[in-house]
PyMOL Python script that loads the backbone (N, CA, C, O; Angstrom):
from pymol import cmd

cmd.read_pdbstr("""\
ATOM      1  N   MET A   1      78.689 120.172  80.938  1.00  0.00           N
ATOM      2  CA  MET A   1      79.201 121.634  80.859  1.00  0.00           C
ATOM      3  C   MET A   1      80.189 121.638  79.910  1.00  0.00           C
ATOM      4  O   MET A   1      81.149 120.887  79.742  1.00  0.00           O
ATOM      5  N   GLU A   2      79.688 122.879  79.147  1.00  0.00           N
ATOM      6  CA  GLU A   2      80.485 123.035  78.083  1.00  0.00           C
ATOM      7  C   GLU A   2      81.426 123.882  78.278  1.00  0.00           C
ATOM      8  O   GLU A   2      81.245 124.846  79.021  1.00  0.00           O
ATOM      9  N   GLU A   3      82.626 123.662  77.626  1.00  0.00           N
ATOM     10  CA  GLU A   3      83.735 124.536  77.704  1.00  0.00           C
ATOM     11  C   GLU A   3      84.098 125.497  76.504  1.00  0.00           C
ATOM     12  O   GLU A   3      84.363 125.231  75.332  1.00  0.00           O
ATOM     13  N   LEU A   4      84.024 126.705  77.179  1.00  0.00           N
ATOM     14  CA  LEU A   4      84.181 127.924  75.844  1.00  0.00           C
ATOM     15  C   LEU A   4      85.673 128.164  75.870  1.00  0.00           C
ATOM     16  O   LEU A   4      86.414 128.301  76.844  1.00  0.00           O
ATOM     17  N   GLU A   5      85.938 128.184  74.615  1.00  0.00           N
ATOM     18  CA  GLU A   5      87.336 128.580  74.418  1.00  0.00           C
ATOM     19  C   GLU A   5      87.364 129.961  73.854  1.00  0.00           C
ATOM     20  O   GLU A   5      86.955 130.265  72.734  1.00  0.00           O
ATOM     21  N   GLN A   6      87.855 130.722  74.685  1.00  0.00           N
ATOM     22  CA  GLN A   6      88.174 132.157  74.281  1.00  0.00           C
ATOM     23  C   GLN A   6      89.327 132.252  73.592  1.00  0.00           C
ATOM     24  O   GLN A   6      90.301 131.553  73.872  1.00  0.00           O
ATOM     25  N   GLU A   7      89.320 133.204  72.544  1.00  0.00           N
ATOM     26  CA  GLU A   7      90.659 133.506  71.960  1.00  0.00           C
ATOM     27  C   GLU A   7      91.221 134.954  72.400  1.00  0.00           C
ATOM     28  O   GLU A   7      90.623 136.018  72.238  1.00  0.00           O
ATOM     29  N   THR A   8      92.449 134.787  72.969  1.00  0.00           N
ATOM     30  CA  THR A   8      92.847 136.027  73.510  1.00  0.00           C
ATOM     31  C   THR A   8      93.813 136.672  72.419  1.00  0.00           C
ATOM     32  O   THR A   8      94.713 136.120  71.786  1.00  0.00           O
ATOM     33  N   GLN A   9      93.377 137.990  72.378  1.00  0.00           N
ATOM     34  CA  GLN A   9      94.554 138.726  71.465  1.00  0.00           C
ATOM     35  C   GLN A   9      95.263 139.595  72.182  1.00  0.00           C
ATOM     36  O   GLN A   9      94.706 140.371  72.959  1.00  0.00           O
ATOM     37  N   VAL A  10      96.589 139.569  72.005  1.00  0.00           N
ATOM     38  CA  VAL A  10      97.416 140.378  72.657  1.00  0.00           C
ATOM     39  C   VAL A  10      97.752 141.533  71.596  1.00  0.00           C
ATOM     40  O   VAL A  10      98.234 141.234  70.504  1.00  0.00           O
ATOM     41  N   VAL A  11      97.503 142.758  71.924  1.00  0.00           N
ATOM     42  CA  VAL A  11      97.870 143.713  71.188  1.00  0.00           C
ATOM     43  C   VAL A  11      99.277 144.529  71.669  1.00  0.00           C
ATOM     44  O   VAL A  11      99.423 145.031  72.783  1.00  0.00           O
ATOM     45  N   VAL A  12     100.009 144.543  70.872  1.00  0.00           N
ATOM     46  CA  VAL A  12     101.476 145.296  71.345  1.00  0.00           C
ATOM     47  C   VAL A  12     101.476 146.380  70.457  1.00  0.00           C
ATOM     48  O   VAL A  12     101.270 146.228  69.253  1.00  0.00           O
ATOM     49  N   GLU A  13     101.706 147.521  71.008  1.00  0.00           N
ATOM     50  CA  GLU A  13     101.694 148.857  70.175  1.00  0.00           C
ATOM     51  C   GLU A  13     103.104 149.117  70.057  1.00  0.00           C
ATOM     52  O   GLU A  13     103.760 149.206  71.095  1.00  0.00           O
ATOM     53  N   GLU A  14     103.598 149.237  69.068  1.00  0.00           N
ATOM     54  CA  GLU A  14     104.905 149.636  68.894  1.00  0.00           C
ATOM     55  C   GLU A  14     105.334 151.228  68.970  1.00  0.00           C
ATOM     56  O   GLU A  14     104.863 151.987  68.124  1.00  0.00           O
ATOM     57  N   GLN A  15     105.972 151.589  69.695  1.00  0.00           N
ATOM     58  CA  GLN A  15     106.303 153.065  69.757  1.00  0.00           C
ATOM     59  C   GLN A  15     107.532 153.324  68.736  1.00  0.00           C
ATOM     60  O   GLN A  15     108.474 152.544  68.595  1.00  0.00           O
ATOM     61  N   PRO A  16     107.379 154.464  68.094  1.00  0.00           N
ATOM     62  CA  PRO A  16     108.630 154.709  67.270  1.00  0.00           C
ATOM     63  C   PRO A  16     109.823 155.032  68.230  1.00  0.00           C
ATOM     64  O   PRO A  16     109.829 155.549  69.348  1.00  0.00           O
ATOM     65  N   ALA A  17     110.712 154.615  67.530  1.00  0.00           N
ATOM     66  CA  ALA A  17     112.078 154.830  68.458  1.00  0.00           C
ATOM     67  C   ALA A  17     112.221 156.441  68.605  1.00  0.00           C
ATOM     68  O   ALA A  17     112.046 157.263  67.705  1.00  0.00           O
ATOM     69  N   GLN A  18     112.554 156.676  69.849  1.00  0.00           N
ATOM     70  CA  GLN A  18     112.851 158.086  70.071  1.00  0.00           C
ATOM     71  C   GLN A  18     114.174 158.575  69.458  1.00  0.00           C
ATOM     72  O   GLN A  18     115.123 157.798  69.352  1.00  0.00           O
ATOM     73  N   VAL A  19     114.240 159.685  69.107  1.00  0.00           N
ATOM     74  CA  VAL A  19     115.548 160.240  68.310  1.00  0.00           C
ATOM     75  C   VAL A  19     116.004 161.380  69.501  1.00  0.00           C
ATOM     76  O   VAL A  19     115.346 162.338  69.906  1.00  0.00           O
ATOM     77  N   GLU A  20     117.173 160.994  69.857  1.00  0.00           N
ATOM     78  CA  GLU A  20     117.786 161.739  70.827  1.00  0.00           C
ATOM     79  C   GLU A  20     118.153 163.064  70.315  1.00  0.00           C
ATOM     80  O   GLU A  20     119.085 163.066  69.511  1.00  0.00           O
ATOM     81  N   GLN A  21     117.668 164.083  70.583  1.00  0.00           N
ATOM     82  CA  GLN A  21     117.951 165.588  70.114  1.00  0.00           C
ATOM     83  C   GLN A  21     118.972 166.273  71.102  1.00  0.00           C
ATOM     84  O   GLN A  21     119.021 166.010  72.304  1.00  0.00           O
ATOM     85  N   ASP A  22     119.698 167.087  70.522  1.00  0.00           N
ATOM     86  CA  ASP A  22     120.867 167.818  71.367  1.00  0.00           C
ATOM     87  C   ASP A  22     119.641 169.007  71.939  1.00  0.00           C
ATOM     88  O   ASP A  22     118.639 169.379  71.329  1.00  0.00           O
ATOM     89  N   GLN A  23     120.077 169.393  73.188  1.00  0.00           N
ATOM     90  CA  GLN A  23     119.459 170.394  73.963  1.00  0.00           C
ATOM     91  C   GLN A  23     119.578 171.897  73.145  1.00  0.00           C
ATOM     92  O   GLN A  23     120.611 172.220  72.559  1.00  0.00           O
ATOM     93  N   ARG A  24     118.505 172.659  73.191  1.00  0.00           N
ATOM     94  CA  ARG A  24     118.610 174.090  72.538  1.00  0.00           C
ATOM     95  C   ARG A  24     119.211 174.822  73.296  1.00  0.00           C
ATOM     96  O   ARG A  24     118.925 174.748  74.491  1.00  0.00           O
ATOM     97  N   ARG A  25     120.161 175.694  72.886  1.00  0.00           N
ATOM     98  CA  ARG A  25     120.880 176.674  73.560  1.00  0.00           C
ATOM     99  C   ARG A  25     120.187 178.017  73.327  1.00  0.00           C
ATOM    100  O   ARG A  25     119.723 178.081  72.188  1.00  0.00           O
ATOM    101  N   SER A  26     120.011 178.950  73.960  1.00  0.00           N
ATOM    102  CA  SER A  26     119.504 180.337  73.854  1.00  0.00           C
ATOM    103  C   SER A  26     120.582 180.974  73.205  1.00  0.00           C
ATOM    104  O   SER A  26     121.725 180.888  73.654  1.00  0.00           O
ATOM    105  N   SER A  27     120.275 181.684  72.058  1.00  0.00           N
ATOM    106  CA  SER A  27     120.921 182.497  71.532  1.00  0.00           C
ATOM    107  C   SER A  27     121.024 184.068  71.756  1.00  0.00           C
ATOM    108  O   SER A  27     121.633 184.889  71.069  1.00  0.00           O
ATOM    109  N   ARG A  28     120.332 184.247  72.801  1.00  0.00           N
ATOM    110  CA  ARG A  28     120.095 185.569  73.496  1.00  0.00           C
ATOM    111  C   ARG A  28     121.460 186.113  74.124  1.00  0.00           C
ATOM    112  O   ARG A  28     122.041 185.452  74.985  1.00  0.00           O
ATOM    113  N   VAL A  29     121.923 187.266  73.694  1.00  0.00           N
ATOM    114  CA  VAL A  29     122.997 187.868  74.325  1.00  0.00           C
ATOM    115  C   VAL A  29     122.687 188.276  75.923  1.00  0.00           C
ATOM    116  O   VAL A  29     121.695 188.914  76.277  1.00  0.00           O
ATOM    117  N   ARG A  30     123.550 187.866  76.656  1.00  0.00           N
ATOM    118  CA  ARG A  30     123.485 188.213  77.971  1.00  0.00           C
ATOM    119  C   ARG A  30     124.232 189.436  78.516  1.00  0.00           C
ATOM    120  O   ARG A  30     125.379 189.734  78.181  1.00  0.00           O
ATOM    121  N   HIS A  31     123.615 189.990  79.226  1.00  0.00           N
ATOM    122  CA  HIS A  31     123.888 191.441  79.922  1.00  0.00           C
ATOM    123  C   HIS A  31     124.100 191.263  81.395  1.00  0.00           C
ATOM    124  O   HIS A  31     123.226 190.700  82.055  1.00  0.00           O
ATOM    125  N   ILE A  32     125.289 191.740  82.005  1.00  0.00           N
ATOM    126  CA  ILE A  32     125.232 191.888  83.362  1.00  0.00           C
ATOM    127  C   ILE A  32     124.190 192.947  83.864  1.00  0.00           C
ATOM    128  O   ILE A  32     124.146 194.022  83.266  1.00  0.00           O
ATOM    129  N   PRO A  33     123.316 192.709  84.963  1.00  0.00           N
ATOM    130  CA  PRO A  33     122.470 193.490  85.686  1.00  0.00           C
ATOM    131  C   PRO A  33     123.140 194.925  85.819  1.00  0.00           C
ATOM    132  O   PRO A  33     124.367 194.889  85.917  1.00  0.00           O
ATOM    133  N   GLU A  34     122.656 195.955  85.835  1.00  0.00           N
ATOM    134  CA  GLU A  34     123.238 197.442  86.066  1.00  0.00           C
ATOM    135  C   GLU A  34     122.964 197.732  87.658  1.00  0.00           C
ATOM    136  O   GLU A  34     123.482 198.704  88.208  1.00  0.00           O
ATOM    137  N   ARG A  35     122.251 196.966  88.241  1.00  0.00           N
ATOM    138  CA  ARG A  35     122.028 197.538  89.553  1.00  0.00           C
ATOM    139  C   ARG A  35     123.086 197.841  90.505  1.00  0.00           C
ATOM    140  O   ARG A  35     122.937 198.634  91.436  1.00  0.00           O
ATOM    141  N   TYR A  36     124.184 197.185  90.254  1.00  0.00           N
ATOM    142  CA  TYR A  36     125.168 197.521  91.335  1.00  0.00           C
ATOM    143  C   TYR A  36     126.469 197.759  90.448  1.00  0.00           C
ATOM    144  O   TYR A  36     127.562 197.579  90.985  1.00  0.00           O
ATOM    145  N   GLY A  37     126.410 198.127  89.214  1.00  0.00           N
ATOM    146  CA  GLY A  37     127.440 198.265  88.324  1.00  0.00           C
ATOM    147  C   GLY A  37     128.242 199.504  88.751  1.00  0.00           C
ATOM    148  O   GLY A  37     129.463 199.428  88.610  1.00  0.00           O
ATOM    149  N   TYR A  38     127.697 200.683  89.278  1.00  0.00           N
ATOM    150  CA  TYR A  38     128.228 201.884  89.869  1.00  0.00           C
ATOM    151  C   TYR A  38     129.442 201.406  90.816  1.00  0.00           C
ATOM    152  O   TYR A  38     130.543 201.952  90.891  1.00  0.00           O
ATOM    153  N   LEU A  39     129.020 200.309  91.496  1.00  0.00           N
ATOM    154  CA  LEU A  39     130.092 199.721  92.526  1.00  0.00           C
ATOM    155  C   LEU A  39     131.449 199.018  91.920  1.00  0.00           C
ATOM    156  O   LEU A  39     132.355 198.538  92.601  1.00  0.00           O
ATOM    157  N   ILE A  40     131.385 199.066  90.552  1.00  0.00           N
ATOM    158  CA  ILE A  40     132.693 198.174  89.965  1.00  0.00           C
ATOM    159  C   ILE A  40     133.241 199.122  89.164  1.00  0.00           C
ATOM    160  O   ILE A  40     132.534 199.859  88.476  1.00  0.00           O
ATOM    161  N   THR A  41     134.639 199.194  89.184  1.00  0.00           N
ATOM    162  CA  THR A  41     135.489 199.921  88.284  1.00  0.00           C
ATOM    163  C   THR A  41     135.888 199.172  87.231  1.00  0.00           C
ATOM    164  O   THR A  41     135.753 197.950  87.169  1.00  0.00           O
ATOM    165  N   ASP A  42     136.552 200.110  86.098  1.00  0.00           N
ATOM    166  CA  ASP A  42     136.849 199.409  84.934  1.00  0.00           C
ATOM    167  C   ASP A  42     137.654 198.258  84.936  1.00  0.00           C
ATOM    168  O   ASP A  42     137.653 197.538  83.938  1.00  0.00           O
ATOM    169  N   GLN A  43     138.407 197.956  86.011  1.00  0.00           N
ATOM    170  CA  GLN A  43     139.301 196.858  86.336  1.00  0.00           C
ATOM    171  C   GLN A  43     138.674 195.815  86.962  1.00  0.00           C
ATOM    172  O   GLN A  43     139.317 194.797  87.219  1.00  0.00           O
ATOM    173  N   GLY A  44     137.324 195.929  87.294  1.00  0.00           N
ATOM    174  CA  GLY A  44     136.682 194.921  87.917  1.00  0.00           C
ATOM    175  C   GLY A  44     136.801 194.764  89.522  1.00  0.00           C
ATOM    176  O   GLY A  44     136.530 193.779  90.208  1.00  0.00           O
ATOM    177  N   ASP A  45     137.284 196.023  89.913  1.00  0.00           N
ATOM    178  CA  ASP A  45     137.322 195.860  91.354  1.00  0.00           C
ATOM    179  C   ASP A  45     136.081 196.619  91.914  1.00  0.00           C
ATOM    180  O   ASP A  45     135.498 197.577  91.406  1.00  0.00           O
ATOM    181  N   VAL A  46     135.815 195.966  93.077  1.00  0.00           N
ATOM    182  CA  VAL A  46     134.780 196.264  94.056  1.00  0.00           C
ATOM    183  C   VAL A  46     134.950 197.566  94.759  1.00  0.00           C
ATOM    184  O   VAL A  46     136.043 197.687  95.313  1.00  0.00           O
ATOM    185  N   LEU A  47     134.169 198.518  94.861  1.00  0.00           N
ATOM    186  CA  LEU A  47     134.400 199.674  95.469  1.00  0.00           C
ATOM    187  C   LEU A  47     133.454 199.575  96.834  1.00  0.00           C
ATOM    188  O   LEU A  47     132.236 199.403  96.800  1.00  0.00           O
ATOM    189  N   LEU A  48     134.153 199.700  97.894  1.00  0.00           N
ATOM    190  CA  LEU A  48     133.705 199.621  99.190  1.00  0.00           C
ATOM    191  C   LEU A  48     133.282 201.049  99.518  1.00  0.00           C
ATOM    192  O   LEU A  48     133.994 201.996  99.183  1.00  0.00           O
ATOM    193  N   MET A  49     131.907 201.249 100.294  1.00  0.00           N
ATOM    194  CA  MET A  49     131.716 202.539 100.531  1.00  0.00           C
ATOM    195  C   MET A  49     131.713 202.642 101.983  1.00  0.00           C
ATOM    196  O   MET A  49     131.151 201.739 102.602  1.00  0.00           O
ATOM    197  N   ASP A  50     132.275 203.639 102.650  1.00  0.00           N
ATOM    198  CA  ASP A  50     132.074 204.004 104.150  1.00  0.00           C
ATOM    199  C   ASP A  50     130.598 204.476 104.582  1.00  0.00           C
ATOM    200  O   ASP A  50     130.196 205.566 104.175  1.00  0.00           O
ATOM    201  N   GLN A  51     129.928 203.812 105.256  1.00  0.00           N
ATOM    202  CA  GLN A  51     128.651 204.297 105.650  1.00  0.00           C
ATOM    203  C   GLN A  51     128.790 205.266 106.801  1.00  0.00           C
ATOM    204  O   GLN A  51     127.777 205.908 107.081  1.00  0.00           O
ATOM    205  N   ASP A  52     129.901 205.475 107.525  1.00  0.00           N
ATOM    206  CA  ASP A  52     129.911 206.406 108.751  1.00  0.00           C
ATOM    207  C   ASP A  52     129.171 206.139 109.766  1.00  0.00           C
ATOM    208  O   ASP A  52     128.718 207.033 110.482  1.00  0.00           O
ATOM    209  N   GLU A  53     128.950 204.881 109.965  1.00  0.00           N
ATOM    210  CA  GLU A  53     128.212 204.230 110.890  1.00  0.00           C
ATOM    211  C   GLU A  53     129.040 204.126 112.224  1.00  0.00           C
ATOM    212  O   GLU A  53     130.218 203.770 112.171  1.00  0.00           O
ATOM    213  N   PRO A  54     128.462 204.420 113.364  1.00  0.00           N
ATOM    214  CA  PRO A  54     129.431 204.072 114.726  1.00  0.00           C
ATOM    215  C   PRO A  54     129.731 202.907 114.510  1.00  0.00           C
ATOM    216  O   PRO A  54     129.091 202.206 113.726  1.00  0.00           O
ATOM    217  N   VAL A  55     130.813 202.476 115.203  1.00  0.00           N
ATOM    218  CA  VAL A  55     131.556 201.202 115.450  1.00  0.00           C
ATOM    219  C   VAL A  55     131.418 200.611 116.850  1.00  0.00           C
ATOM    220  O   VAL A  55     131.364 199.401 117.069  1.00  0.00           O
ATOM    221  N   THR A  56     131.364 201.584 117.798  1.00  0.00           N
ATOM    222  CA  THR A  56     131.190 201.380 119.289  1.00  0.00           C
ATOM    223  C   THR A  56     130.041 202.123 119.901  1.00  0.00           C
ATOM    224  O   THR A  56     129.574 203.125 119.359  1.00  0.00           O
ATOM    225  N   TYR A  57     129.589 201.641 121.022  1.00  0.00           N
ATOM    226  CA  TYR A  57     128.408 202.177 121.748  1.00  0.00           C
ATOM    227  C   TYR A  57     128.776 203.673 122.007  1.00  0.00           C
ATOM    228  O   TYR A  57     127.859 204.477 121.845  1.00  0.00           O
ATOM    229  N   GLN A  58     130.070 204.181 122.411  1.00  0.00           N
ATOM    230  CA  GLN A  58     130.398 205.294 122.559  1.00  0.00           C
ATOM    231  C   GLN A  58     129.986 206.467 121.449  1.00  0.00           C
ATOM    232  O   GLN A  58     129.498 207.570 121.696  1.00  0.00           O
ATOM    233  N   GLU A  59     130.307 205.934 120.232  1.00  0.00           N
ATOM    234  CA  GLU A  59     130.246 206.641 119.024  1.00  0.00           C
ATOM    235  C   GLU A  59     128.940 206.841 118.581  1.00  0.00           C
ATOM    236  O   GLU A  59     128.649 207.837 117.919  1.00  0.00           O
ATOM    237  N   ALA A  60     128.006 205.863 118.929  1.00  0.00           N
ATOM    238  CA  ALA A  60     126.554 205.982 118.673  1.00  0.00           C
ATOM    239  C   ALA A  60     125.859 206.970 119.541  1.00  0.00           C
ATOM    240  O   ALA A  60     125.009 207.736 119.087  1.00  0.00           O
ATOM    241  N   ILE A  61     126.226 206.952 120.807  1.00  0.00           N
ATOM    242  CA  ILE A  61     125.534 207.639 121.826  1.00  0.00           C
ATOM    243  C   ILE A  61     125.951 209.373 121.612  1.00  0.00           C
ATOM    244  O   ILE A  61     125.124 210.243 121.885  1.00  0.00           O
ATOM    245  N   THR A  62     127.260 209.683 121.121  1.00  0.00           N
ATOM    246  CA  THR A  62     127.929 210.739 120.957  1.00  0.00           C
ATOM    247  C   THR A  62     127.600 211.263 119.567  1.00  0.00           C
ATOM    248  O   THR A  62     127.866 212.427 119.269  1.00  0.00           O
ATOM    249  N   SER A  63     127.081 210.504 118.796  1.00  0.00           N
ATOM    250  CA  SER A  63     126.735 211.180 117.077  1.00  0.00           C
ATOM    251  C   SER A  63     125.580 211.986 117.246  1.00  0.00           C
ATOM    252  O   SER A  63     124.701 211.872 118.100  1.00  0.00           O
ATOM    253  N   PRO A  64     125.717 213.056 116.065  1.00  0.00           N
ATOM    254  CA  PRO A  64     124.519 213.741 115.886  1.00  0.00           C
ATOM    255  C   PRO A  64     122.987 212.899 115.830  1.00  0.00           C
ATOM    256  O   PRO A  64     121.935 213.418 116.203  1.00  0.00           O
ATOM    257  N   GLU A  65     123.094 211.613 115.331  1.00  0.00           N
ATOM    258  CA  GLU A  65     122.081 210.881 115.300  1.00  0.00           C
ATOM    259  C   GLU A  65     122.006 209.817 116.265  1.00  0.00           C
ATOM    260  O   GLU A  65     121.726 208.664 115.938  1.00  0.00           O
ATOM    261  N   SER A  66     122.283 210.223 117.612  1.00  0.00           N
ATOM    262  CA  SER A  66     122.353 209.498 118.696  1.00  0.00           C
ATOM    263  C   SER A  66     120.679 208.932 119.065  1.00  0.00           C
ATOM    264  O   SER A  66     120.426 207.801 119.481  1.00  0.00           O
ATOM    265  N   GLU A  67     119.827 209.833 118.843  1.00  0.00           N
ATOM    266  CA  GLU A  67     118.378 209.357 119.138  1.00  0.00           C
ATOM    267  C   GLU A  67     118.123 208.169 118.501  1.00  0.00           C
ATOM    268  O   GLU A  67     117.687 207.183 119.095  1.00  0.00           O
ATOM    269  N   LYS A  68     118.393 208.207 117.206  1.00  0.00           N
ATOM    270  CA  LYS A  68     118.195 207.088 116.153  1.00  0.00           C
ATOM    271  C   LYS A  68     119.097 205.954 116.789  1.00  0.00           C
ATOM    272  O   LYS A  68     118.449 204.932 117.016  1.00  0.00           O
ATOM    273  N   TRP A  69     119.987 205.910 117.017  1.00  0.00           N
ATOM    274  CA  TRP A  69     120.748 204.668 117.394  1.00  0.00           C
ATOM    275  C   TRP A  69     120.210 204.112 118.894  1.00  0.00           C
ATOM    276  O   TRP A  69     120.166 202.902 119.113  1.00  0.00           O
ATOM    277  N   LEU A  70     119.880 204.920 119.719  1.00  0.00           N
ATOM    278  CA  LEU A  70     119.439 204.468 120.876  1.00  0.00           C
ATOM    279  C   LEU A  70     118.110 203.858 120.623  1.00  0.00           C
ATOM    280  O   LEU A  70     117.817 202.867 121.293  1.00  0.00           O
ATOM    281  N   GLU A  71     117.237 204.328 119.719  1.00  0.00           N
ATOM    282  CA  GLU A  71     115.902 203.553 119.452  1.00  0.00           C
ATOM    283  C   GLU A  71     116.236 202.326 118.666  1.00  0.00           C
ATOM    284  O   GLU A  71     115.407 201.418 118.724  1.00  0.00           O
ATOM    285  N   ALA A  72     117.251 202.151 117.979  1.00  0.00           N
ATOM    286  CA  ALA A  72     117.574 200.973 117.204  1.00  0.00           C
ATOM    287  C   ALA A  72     118.242 200.082 118.072  1.00  0.00           C
ATOM    288  O   ALA A  72     118.237 198.913 117.688  1.00  0.00           O
ATOM    289  N   MET A  73     118.879 200.345 119.256  1.00  0.00           N
ATOM    290  CA  MET A  73     119.435 199.369 119.987  1.00  0.00           C
ATOM    291  C   MET A  73     118.228 198.681 120.943  1.00  0.00           C
ATOM    292  O   MET A  73     118.063 197.491 121.211  1.00  0.00           O
ATOM    293  N   LYS A  74     117.394 199.933 121.386  1.00  0.00           N
ATOM    294  CA  LYS A  74     116.381 199.465 122.239  1.00  0.00           C
ATOM    295  C   LYS A  74     115.231 198.379 121.323  1.00  0.00           C
ATOM    296  O   LYS A  74     114.684 197.392 121.814  1.00  0.00           O
ATOM    297  N   SER A  75     115.099 198.771 120.197  1.00  0.00           N
ATOM    298  CA  SER A  75     114.319 197.940 119.431  1.00  0.00           C
ATOM    299  C   SER A  75     114.893 196.331 119.387  1.00  0.00           C
ATOM    300  O   SER A  75     114.258 195.288 119.541  1.00  0.00           O
ATOM    301  N   GLU A  76     116.371 196.550 119.109  1.00  0.00           N
ATOM    302  CA  GLU A  76     116.959 195.139 118.939  1.00  0.00           C
ATOM    303  C   GLU A  76     116.998 194.236 120.109  1.00  0.00           C
ATOM    304  O   GLU A  76     116.983 193.008 120.023  1.00  0.00           O
ATOM    305  N   MET A  77     117.061 195.093 121.491  1.00  0.00           N
ATOM    306  CA  MET A  77     116.935 194.422 122.749  1.00  0.00           C
ATOM    307  C   MET A  77     115.512 193.759 123.033  1.00  0.00           C
ATOM    308  O   MET A  77     115.341 192.642 123.521  1.00  0.00           O
ATOM    309  N   ASP A  78     114.595 194.595 122.663  1.00  0.00           N
ATOM    310  CA  ASP A  78     113.143 194.225 122.834  1.00  0.00           C
ATOM    311  C   ASP A  78     113.144 192.886 122.010  1.00  0.00           C
ATOM    312  O   ASP A  78     112.847 191.832 122.573  1.00  0.00           O
ATOM    313  N   SER A  79     113.465 192.925 120.723  1.00  0.00           N
ATOM    314  CA  SER A  79     113.149 191.698 119.920  1.00  0.00           C
ATOM    315  C   SER A  79     114.019 190.473 120.617  1.00  0.00           C
ATOM    316  O   SER A  79     113.581 189.324 120.652  1.00  0.00           O
ATOM    317  N   MET A  80     115.275 190.843 121.156  1.00  0.00           N
ATOM    318  CA  MET A  80     116.041 189.627 121.770  1.00  0.00           C
ATOM    319  C   MET A  80     115.150 188.992 122.960  1.00  0.00           C
ATOM    320  O   MET A  80     114.982 187.775 123.043  1.00  0.00           O
ATOM    321  N   MET A  81     114.631 189.850 123.814  1.00  0.00           N
ATOM    322  CA  MET A  81     113.771 189.364 124.887  1.00  0.00           C
ATOM    323  C   MET A  81     112.558 188.718 124.329  1.00  0.00           C
ATOM    324  O   MET A  81     112.072 187.732 124.881  1.00  0.00           O
ATOM    325  N   GLN A  82     112.078 189.211 123.311  1.00  0.00           N
ATOM    326  CA  GLN A  82     110.910 188.329 123.003  1.00  0.00           C
ATOM    327  C   GLN A  82     111.059 186.804 122.547  1.00  0.00           C
ATOM    328  O   GLN A  82     110.120 186.008 122.571  1.00  0.00           O
ATOM    329  N   VAL A  83     112.521 186.458 122.076  1.00  0.00           N
ATOM    330  CA  VAL A  83     112.640 185.418 121.369  1.00  0.00           C
ATOM    331  C   VAL A  83     113.322 184.487 122.481  1.00  0.00           C
ATOM    332  O   VAL A  83     113.596 183.312 122.237  1.00  0.00           O
ATOM    333  N   GLY A  84     113.617 185.188 123.914  1.00  0.00           N
ATOM    334  CA  GLY A  84     114.419 184.276 124.771  1.00  0.00           C
ATOM    335  C   GLY A  84     115.983 184.356 124.876  1.00  0.00           C
ATOM    336  O   GLY A  84     116.690 183.703 125.643  1.00  0.00           O
ATOM    337  N   LEU A  85     116.420 185.383 123.856  1.00  0.00           N
ATOM    338  CA  LEU A  85     117.922 185.550 124.000  1.00  0.00           C
ATOM    339  C   LEU A  85     118.513 186.334 124.870  1.00  0.00           C
ATOM    340  O   LEU A  85     119.732 186.253 125.026  1.00  0.00           O
ATOM    341  N   GLN A  86     117.717 187.265 125.615  1.00  0.00           N
ATOM    342  CA  GLN A  86     118.264 188.204 126.412  1.00  0.00           C
ATOM    343  C   GLN A  86     117.464 188.209 127.650  1.00  0.00           C
ATOM    344  O   GLN A  86     116.235 188.165 127.611  1.00  0.00           O
ATOM    345  N   LYS A  87     118.231 188.269 128.898  1.00  0.00           N
ATOM    346  CA  LYS A  87     117.524 188.231 130.232  1.00  0.00           C
ATOM    347  C   LYS A  87     117.470 189.717 130.651  1.00  0.00           C
ATOM    348  O   LYS A  87     118.406 190.491 130.449  1.00  0.00           O
ATOM    349  N   GLU A  88     116.191 190.095 131.309  1.00  0.00           N
ATOM    350  CA  GLU A  88     116.201 191.452 131.991  1.00  0.00           C
ATOM    351  C   GLU A  88     117.136 191.409 133.102  1.00  0.00           C
ATOM    352  O   GLU A  88     117.423 190.408 133.759  1.00  0.00           O
ATOM    353  N   ASP A  89     117.631 192.714 133.268  1.00  0.00           N
ATOM    354  CA  ASP A  89     118.371 192.799 134.685  1.00  0.00           C
ATOM    355  C   ASP A  89     117.477 193.085 135.613  1.00  0.00           C
ATOM    356  O   ASP A  89     117.824 193.200 136.789  1.00  0.00           O
TER     357      ASP A  89
END
""", "prot")
cmd.dss("prot")
cmd.show_as("cartoon", "prot")
cmd.util.cbc("prot")
cmd.orient("prot")
């Protein structure tokens, strides 16, 4: 039996040394969005707007928009019953 000698070549690829670069920063000028700008005063205070929504049940059912509030309450109760948070009486 003949022994065959094979010559194995190992090829080592040298990768160039990586040069560490600083991160690029945007030079774009940033502006605060205007969507809620009307709620902020020149001093940076936030204006709170009174929505004139009823706070109590009594206020809701005696308000000029009582039908809207009763419908909203019924819708909320129906949603709670669907997910099992409220039991029917």
